[in-house]
C-alpha angles and dihedrals in degrees: 000000000000098000108157118199117233136200112227107203118189109236118227091233092047135276126057139286113217125208132176118223090202097044104036094176091067117086127156141152144212139196091241138010095270094049091045092053093046091050088047092057091051093045092048092055090050092047094049089048088061090053089054094046091050092046091239124152110269109243115240117225118255124222113293093226091194096316122124114261135215126202128200115233108280094231092047090049092049091052091048092051091048092052091044091052092048090054090054093061 
C-alpha cells in the first residue's frame, strides 16, 4: 500500500546510498543491498515521523517504475496516519 520507490546508488567505497524521490529528506546507506534496503525502511519511518510532528502533508509514494520499493511497517504507518489526522482537527 505505502511502497515508496528508492534509488540505490553504488557508493565509491562500497555499499549503497539510498534516497527516496518522494521523501527527499531521507537518505541512508548500507554495506550491501539487503542492509541498505533494511536501513531504508527504518529511515523512511523516521522521516515520515518528522512530517507528522511538523503537521506536514504525508507524501504519497509514486510509481515504482522498475525501482526497488520500501514500505514502512503497517502498524507504524497506521499510528502515524492516526496522529497526523488528529493534528489536522
